[in-house]
C-alpha positions as CSV (number, residue, x, y, z in Angstrom):
1,M,2.2,-17.0,26.1
2,A,3.7,-13.5,25.0
3,L,6.8,-12.6,26.5
4,T,7.7,-9.5,28.5
5,G,10.2,-6.9,27.5
6,V,12.5,-7.8,30.2
7,E,12.2,-11.4,29.3
8,I,13.0,-10.6,25.8
9,F,15.9,-8.4,26.8
10,K,17.5,-11.5,28.7
11,L,17.6,-13.2,25.5
12,L,19.2,-10.4,23.4
13,P,23.0,-9.7,22.9
14,K,22.8,-6.7,25.3
15,T,25.6,-4.9,23.3
16,N,23.6,-1.7,22.8
17,C,25.0,-1.5,19.3
18,K,22.1,0.4,17.9
19,K,22.3,-1.7,14.8
20,C,18.5,-2.3,15.3
21,G,17.6,1.4,15.2
22,H,17.0,1.5,18.9
23,P,19.2,3.4,21.4
24,T,19.5,0.2,23.7
25,C,18.8,-3.5,23.7
26,L,16.2,-2.9,26.4
27,A,14.3,-0.4,24.3
28,F,14.3,-3.0,21.3
29,A,13.1,-5.6,23.6
30,M,10.1,-3.5,24.8
31,K,9.3,-2.6,20.9
32,L,9.3,-6.5,20.1
33,A,7.1,-7.1,23.4
34,Q,4.7,-4.6,21.8
35,R,4.8,-6.1,18.4
36,Q,6.1,-2.9,17.0
37,A,9.4,-4.3,15.9
38,S,10.9,-7.4,14.0
39,L,13.5,-9.6,15.3
40,D,15.1,-9.5,12.0
41,A,16.3,-6.0,12.8
42,C,19.0,-7.4,15.1
43,P,21.8,-8.9,13.4
44,D,23.5,-10.4,16.4
45,V,20.8,-12.4,18.0
46,S,21.6,-16.0,18.5
47,E,19.8,-18.8,16.8
48,E,18.6,-20.3,19.9
49,A,17.2,-16.9,20.8
50,K,15.4,-16.7,17.4
51,K,13.6,-19.9,18.3
52,I,12.5,-18.7,21.5
53,L,11.5,-15.1,20.3
54,G,10.2,-16.0,17.1
55,E,6.7,-16.3,18.3
56,A,7.1,-13.3,20.7
57,S,8.2,-11.1,17.8
58,A,5.7,-12.4,15.1
59,P,3.2,-9.7,14.4
60,P,-0.1,-10.5,15.8
61,I,-2.0,-10.7,12.4
62,R,-0.2,-13.1,10.3
63,P,1.3,-11.8,7.0
64,I,-0.1,-13.7,4.0
65,T,1.0,-13.4,0.0
66,I,-1.3,-14.2,-2.9
67,G,0.0,-14.1,-6.3
68,V,3.6,-14.0,-7.8
69,G,5.8,-11.7,-9.1
70,D,5.7,-7.9,-9.2
71,K,2.0,-7.9,-8.7
72,A,1.8,-10.2,-5.8
73,V,-0.1,-8.7,-2.9
74,K,0.8,-9.0,0.6
75,M,-1.6,-8.4,3.5
76,G,-1.8,-8.7,7.3
77,E,1.4,-8.1,9.6
78,E,-0.4,-5.2,11.3
79,T,0.8,-4.4,14.7
80,V,-1.4,-1.2,15.9
81,L,-4.9,-0.5,16.1
82,F,-4.4,3.3,15.0
83,R,-2.0,4.5,12.3
84,H,-0.6,7.2,14.4
85,E,0.7,4.6,16.7
86,K,3.1,3.4,14.2
87,K,1.5,3.0,10.9
88,F,-0.4,0.5,8.8
89,V,1.9,-2.0,7.2
90,N,0.2,-3.6,4.1
91,P,-2.4,-1.9,2.1
92,C,-5.9,-3.7,1.8
93,V,-6.3,-5.5,-1.6
94,F,-9.1,-4.3,-4.0
95,A,-10.6,-7.5,-5.7
96,V,-13.5,-7.3,-8.2
97,E,-15.9,-10.3,-8.4
98,I,-16.3,-12.0,-11.6
99,N,-18.8,-15.1,-11.3
100,D,-18.7,-18.1,-13.6
101,S,-22.4,-17.7,-14.6
102,M,-21.3,-14.6,-16.7
103,S,-21.2,-14.7,-20.4
104,D,-17.5,-14.9,-21.8
105,E,-17.8,-11.5,-23.2
106,E,-18.8,-10.1,-20.0
107,I,-15.9,-11.8,-18.0
108,N,-13.4,-10.6,-20.9
109,K,-14.8,-7.0,-20.5
110,M,-14.3,-7.2,-16.4
111,V,-10.7,-8.6,-16.9
112,D,-10.0,-5.7,-19.4
113,D,-11.1,-3.3,-16.9
114,V,-8.9,-4.8,-14.1
115,L,-6.1,-4.5,-16.6
116,S,-6.6,-0.8,-17.3
117,S,-7.3,0.2,-13.9
118,E,-3.8,1.1,-13.0
119,I,-3.1,4.9,-12.3
120,D,-0.2,7.0,-11.1
121,R,-0.6,9.1,-8.1
122,V,2.1,10.9,-6.5
123,G,4.8,8.3,-7.7
124,Q,2.9,5.3,-6.7
125,K,1.1,2.6,-9.2
126,L,-2.4,2.0,-7.8
127,R,-4.7,-0.6,-9.3
128,I,-7.4,-3.1,-8.8
129,D,-5.2,-5.9,-7.0
130,A,-7.0,-9.2,-7.6
131,I,-10.0,-10.8,-9.3
132,F,-12.3,-12.8,-7.1
133,V,-13.7,-15.8,-9.2
134,N,-16.9,-16.8,-7.9
135,N,-18.2,-20.5,-8.4
136,V,-21.9,-19.2,-8.8
137,S,-22.9,-22.1,-11.1
138,N,-21.6,-24.8,-9.0
139,D,-20.4,-26.4,-12.1
140,A,-16.8,-27.6,-11.5
141,G,-16.3,-27.8,-15.2
142,R,-17.5,-24.4,-16.0
143,F,-15.6,-22.8,-13.0
144,E,-12.3,-24.4,-14.1
145,S,-12.7,-23.1,-17.6
146,V,-13.4,-19.6,-16.3
147,V,-10.5,-19.6,-13.9
148,M,-8.1,-20.8,-16.7
149,A,-9.6,-18.1,-19.0
150,I,-8.9,-15.3,-16.4
151,A,-5.4,-16.6,-15.7
152,S,-4.5,-16.8,-19.3
153,K,-5.8,-13.3,-20.0
154,A,-4.5,-11.5,-17.0
155,P,-1.4,-13.9,-16.0
156,A,0.2,-11.4,-13.5
157,V,-3.3,-10.6,-11.5
158,P,-3.5,-12.5,-8.1
159,L,-6.7,-14.6,-7.9
160,I,-9.0,-15.6,-5.3
161,I,-10.8,-18.9,-6.1
162,A,-14.4,-18.8,-4.5
163,T,-16.2,-21.9,-4.1
164,N,-17.6,-24.0,-1.1
165,N,-17.7,-27.0,-3.5
166,P,-14.4,-29.1,-2.9
167,D,-14.5,-30.7,-6.3
168,A,-14.8,-27.3,-8.2
169,A,-12.1,-26.1,-5.7
170,M,-9.7,-28.9,-6.8
171,V,-9.9,-28.6,-10.3
172,A,-9.7,-24.9,-10.3
173,V,-6.8,-24.5,-7.8
174,K,-4.8,-27.2,-9.7
175,A,-5.2,-25.4,-12.8
176,V,-3.5,-22.4,-11.4
177,A,-1.5,-23.4,-8.4
178,D,1.7,-22.0,-9.7
179,K,0.0,-18.6,-9.4
180,K,-0.4,-19.0,-5.7
181,P,-4.2,-18.1,-5.4
182,L,-6.2,-17.8,-2.2
183,L,-8.8,-20.4,-2.1
184,Y,-11.9,-19.0,-0.3
185,G,-15.0,-20.9,0.8
186,A,-13.9,-23.4,3.7
187,N,-16.5,-23.8,6.3
188,E,-17.9,-26.2,9.1
189,S,-19.2,-28.7,6.3
190,N,-16.2,-29.0,4.0
191,V,-13.2,-27.8,6.2
192,E,-11.2,-31.1,5.9
193,A,-11.6,-31.3,2.2
194,M,-10.7,-27.6,1.6
195,A,-7.8,-27.6,4.0
196,N,-6.4,-30.7,2.4
197,I,-6.7,-28.9,-1.1
198,A,-4.8,-26.0,0.4
199,K,-2.0,-28.0,1.9
200,T,-1.6,-30.0,-1.3
201,Y,-1.0,-27.0,-3.5
202,K,0.3,-24.7,-0.9
203,T,-2.2,-22.0,-1.2
204,S,-3.7,-19.8,1.6
205,L,-7.2,-20.6,2.7
206,G,-10.2,-18.4,3.1
207,V,-12.6,-19.6,6.0
208,T,-16.1,-18.4,6.7
209,A,-18.3,-18.8,9.7
210,K,-21.1,-16.9,11.2
211,G,-20.1,-15.1,14.3
212,L,-16.5,-14.7,15.9
213,D,-16.7,-17.6,18.1
214,A,-17.5,-20.1,15.2
215,L,-14.8,-18.5,13.2
216,S,-12.2,-18.7,15.9
217,I,-13.1,-22.5,16.4
218,L,-12.7,-23.0,12.7
219,T,-9.4,-21.3,12.4
220,E,-7.9,-23.6,15.3
221,K,-9.3,-26.6,13.4
222,I,-7.8,-25.6,10.1
223,K,-4.4,-24.9,11.8
224,G,-4.6,-28.3,13.3
225,L,-5.0,-29.8,9.9
226,G,-1.8,-28.2,8.7
227,V,-2.6,-25.0,7.1
228,D,-1.0,-21.9,8.7
229,D,-2.0,-19.1,6.0
230,I,-5.6,-18.3,6.7
231,V,-7.9,-15.3,5.7
232,V,-10.9,-14.9,7.7
233,D,-14.6,-14.1,6.9
234,H,-16.8,-13.4,9.9
235,G,-20.0,-13.5,7.9
236,A,-21.0,-10.0,8.4
237,R,-22.6,-8.1,5.5
238,S,-24.2,-4.8,6.7
239,A,-22.0,-1.9,7.3
240,K,-22.7,-1.9,11.1
241,E,-21.9,-5.6,11.4
242,I,-18.7,-5.1,9.3
243,L,-17.5,-2.4,11.6
244,E,-18.2,-4.4,14.6
245,A,-16.8,-7.6,13.7
246,N,-13.5,-6.1,12.1
247,T,-12.9,-4.0,15.3
248,Y,-13.5,-7.0,17.6
249,I,-11.0,-9.0,15.5
250,R,-8.3,-6.4,15.6
251,R,-8.5,-5.8,19.1
252,A,-8.5,-9.2,20.0
253,A,-5.3,-9.7,17.8
254,I,-3.6,-6.8,18.9
255,K,-4.7,-6.3,22.5
256,K,-5.2,-10.0,23.7
257,N,-2.8,-11.8,21.2
258,F,-5.8,-13.9,20.5
259,K,-4.1,-16.3,17.7
260,A,-7.4,-18.0,16.6
261,L,-8.4,-14.5,15.1
262,G,-5.0,-13.3,14.1
263,Y,-5.4,-13.4,10.4
264,P,-6.3,-10.9,7.7
265,V,-10.0,-10.1,7.0
266,I,-12.0,-10.5,4.0
267,N,-15.0,-8.0,3.6
268,F,-17.8,-8.0,0.7
269,A,-18.9,-4.6,-0.4
270,Q,-20.8,-5.7,-3.5
271,R,-24.2,-3.7,-3.7
272,D,-26.6,-2.7,-6.4
273,D,-26.1,0.8,-5.5
274,R,-22.6,1.9,-6.7
275,V,-22.5,4.7,-4.3
276,L,-23.3,2.6,-1.3
277,E,-20.9,0.0,-2.3
278,S,-18.4,2.7,-2.4
279,L,-19.2,3.5,1.1
280,V,-19.0,0.2,2.3
281,A,-15.7,-0.3,0.6
282,T,-14.4,2.9,2.3
283,L,-15.5,1.4,5.8
284,G,-13.5,-1.8,4.9
285,V,-10.4,0.3,4.0
286,T,-10.4,2.8,7.2
287,K,-11.3,-0.2,9.4
288,Y,-9.1,-3.2,9.2
289,A,-10.0,-4.9,6.2
290,S,-7.3,-6.8,4.3
291,I,-9.6,-7.7,1.2
292,V,-12.3,-5.7,0.1
293,V,-14.4,-7.4,-2.6
294,L,-16.2,-5.2,-5.1
295,G,-19.1,-5.8,-7.6
296,S,-17.8,-3.1,-10.1
297,I,-14.7,-0.9,-10.8
298,E,-15.8,2.2,-12.5
299,K,-13.1,4.7,-12.7
300,W,-14.8,7.2,-10.6
301,K,-15.1,4.8,-7.8
302,N,-11.5,3.4,-8.3
303,L,-10.0,7.0,-7.9
304,A,-11.7,7.7,-4.7
305,L,-11.0,4.4,-3.1
306,F,-7.4,4.4,-4.3
307,T,-6.9,7.9,-3.0
308,L,-8.3,7.0,0.5
309,R,-6.1,3.6,0.8
310,Q,-3.1,5.6,-0.2
311,N,-3.8,8.2,2.7
312,I,-4.5,5.4,5.1
313,Y,-1.5,3.4,4.4
314,T,1.1,6.7,4.4
315,D,3.2,6.7,7.6
316,P,1.8,9.8,9.1
317,Q,5.2,10.4,10.7
318,V,7.1,10.3,7.3
319,P,5.9,12.7,4.6
320,M,5.7,11.3,1.1
321,Q,8.9,12.5,-0.9
322,V,10.8,12.3,-4.1
323,E,14.5,12.2,-4.8
324,Q,16.4,15.5,-4.7
325,K,17.7,16.1,-8.3
326,I,17.1,18.3,-11.4
327,Y,14.3,17.0,-13.4
328,K,13.8,17.6,-17.0
329,I,10.1,18.1,-18.0
330,G,9.9,18.0,-22.0
331,E,13.1,18.4,-23.8
332,P,14.5,21.5,-22.5
333,T,17.5,23.1,-24.2
334,P,20.3,25.2,-22.4
335,E,18.0,28.4,-22.8
336,S,15.0,26.6,-21.0
337,P,13.7,27.9,-17.8
338,L,15.1,26.6,-14.4
339,T,12.5,26.4,-11.6
340,I,12.7,25.2,-7.9
341,T,10.5,23.7,-5.5
342,T,10.7,21.2,-2.3
343,N,10.7,17.4,-2.5
344,F,7.1,16.9,-1.0
345,S,5.7,14.3,-3.3
346,L,2.2,16.2,-3.7
347,T,4.0,19.3,-4.3
348,Y,6.4,17.9,-7.0
349,F,3.6,16.3,-8.9
350,I,1.3,19.3,-8.8
351,V,4.2,21.5,-10.1
352,S,5.4,19.2,-12.8
353,G,2.1,18.6,-14.0
354,E,1.5,22.3,-14.3
355,I,4.6,22.7,-16.1
356,E,3.8,19.9,-18.6
357,N,0.5,21.7,-19.1
358,S,2.5,24.7,-20.3
359,K,4.0,22.9,-23.1
360,V,7.0,25.1,-22.3
361,P,10.2,22.6,-21.9
362,C,11.7,23.4,-18.4
363,R,14.1,22.1,-15.6
364,L,12.6,21.7,-12.1
365,A,15.1,21.6,-9.3
366,V,13.7,19.4,-6.4
367,M,15.4,20.2,-3.2
368,D,15.2,17.8,-0.2
369,C,13.2,19.4,2.4
370,E,12.5,16.2,4.0
371,G,9.2,15.9,2.5
372,L,7.8,19.4,3.6
373,S,5.8,21.7,1.2
374,V,7.2,25.0,0.2
375,L,5.9,27.1,2.9
376,T,6.0,24.7,5.8
377,A,9.9,23.9,4.9
378,W,10.6,27.9,4.6
379,A,9.2,28.2,8.0
380,A,11.2,25.2,9.4
381,G,14.4,26.8,8.1
382,K,14.8,24.2,5.4
383,F,14.1,25.9,2.4
384,T,16.5,28.8,2.8
385,A,18.5,31.1,0.7
386,S,21.8,29.5,1.9
387,K,20.5,26.0,1.3
388,I,19.0,26.8,-2.1
389,A,22.3,28.4,-3.2
390,Q,24.2,25.4,-2.1
391,F,21.9,22.8,-3.9
392,I,22.2,24.9,-7.1
393,Q,25.9,25.1,-6.9
394,E,26.4,21.4,-6.0
395,S,23.9,20.2,-8.6
396,G,26.1,21.1,-11.5
397,I,23.2,22.7,-13.3
398,E,25.4,25.6,-14.3
399,N,27.2,23.5,-17.0
400,E,23.8,22.5,-18.6
401,I,22.2,26.1,-19.1
402,K,23.5,29.0,-20.6
403,H,21.3,31.7,-18.6
404,R,21.6,32.2,-14.7
405,E,18.0,32.7,-13.9
406,L,16.2,30.8,-11.1
407,I,12.4,30.8,-10.9
408,I,11.2,30.5,-7.1
409,P,7.6,29.8,-5.6
410,G,5.8,33.3,-5.2
411,Y,5.0,32.3,-1.5
412,V,8.6,32.5,-0.7
413,A,9.2,35.8,-2.7
414,I,10.9,37.2,0.4
415,L,14.1,35.0,-0.3
416,S,14.8,36.5,-3.7
417,G,17.3,39.0,-2.8
418,A,19.2,36.7,-0.2
419,I,19.5,34.2,-2.9
420,E,21.0,36.6,-5.3
421,D,23.6,37.4,-2.5
422,K,24.3,33.7,-2.1
423,L,24.5,33.2,-5.9
424,P,26.6,35.9,-7.5
425,G,25.8,36.4,-11.2
426,W,22.4,34.9,-11.0
427,K,19.0,36.7,-11.2
428,V,16.0,35.1,-9.1
429,I,12.5,35.6,-10.6
430,V,9.5,35.1,-8.5
431,G,6.9,32.9,-9.9
432,P,3.2,32.6,-9.2
433,R,2.0,31.7,-5.7
434,E,-0.2,29.1,-6.9
435,A,0.7,26.2,-8.9
436,N,-2.2,26.6,-11.5
437,G,-0.7,30.0,-12.4
438,I,2.5,28.4,-13.7
439,P,1.3,27.4,-17.3
440,A,0.5,31.2,-18.2
441,F,3.5,32.6,-16.3
442,L,6.1,30.0,-18.4
443,R,4.3,30.7,-21.7
444,S,4.5,34.7,-21.0
445,K,8.2,34.3,-20.0
446,V,9.3,32.4,-23.2
447,S,7.4,34.8,-25.4
448,Q,9.4,37.9,-24.1
């Protein structure tokens, strides 16, 4: 039974110390009751209270981790229906299916594609996160050898071991148990055997059933068998059914605290039509899937899905931003140009990319404007002449360059005179309004 905010408040220290980030203990208790805060944020809560509040403060969707090391992926732990209420916590996992009936050459090619899938977008490393190894052959020996070969070729990539054959599951999971894979394929007919394997090798267990009633009965049974880390498959495969089932599960977990469905969801997007597959995967990303299984990972599809996922799982209340400092692009000399912009991630990466395209070594001063773009920061009073001057003076850049010229974005040309007043001895040069004009501008400047 979930506790109310007042009931939780009675168990807190009542010191109003604000260490948890909330103004009062009561405010913190209300957030705990709404599953929008973690009890770990309170450093002074008693051990007795932790035991009582553990269940009340636990996220309604259980957190699950598969894989080990830097590329391990965490899913679940969500607390809201809509990202603007707080944010979505753990980005959904993209997994590509490799089935054991493929030739060794085909399997190696797919693994190579996974290993080369990583891209850098606005400072984040995005990639295909996992490999879904499917026991299509129903041959335990072949399945084991394929799983071991993939694990050897891509040791850091998390694995999903997919089979409804307990014998095949046993040998495959045993071979890679140290990598903490997800074992997928538990159903009504094999639940006890599969739960025993998951418990023996301490893996998460993927359970599948047709319909939410059958699924909730099965998860309760698995939990009774001693397995807590569960991923659920509701059996829906069409876009309409996926949307309905994912939404029902999220609502049941968040709004009703229905524990039997409070687990990460796996969706299957594989289609012969790659565009249709991308659209189904998009549905999973935007509507509550924790794992989306793909049939192929063409680069065009990856870029679209990675970008969408990154946008969906970015906190809408906190702009993405980079560190304030002077960045060296190329190998600048003391005579190289000095430019300035704000620390909004997208602005930084677009501007720095265009400077790289110019082939002109340059210094880029990135000023902390709370992650706002140039015009927005100027309008909000965060990218002003006095603040720019203070940043330049405190940065120490005057000791690194021989000139005293600062290039500012064309959209804030109005600041040029005021900056020169605040920076005696400096000359302010107005750069292009759009980033795509930077290469020609810089090349023209150094040729003068």
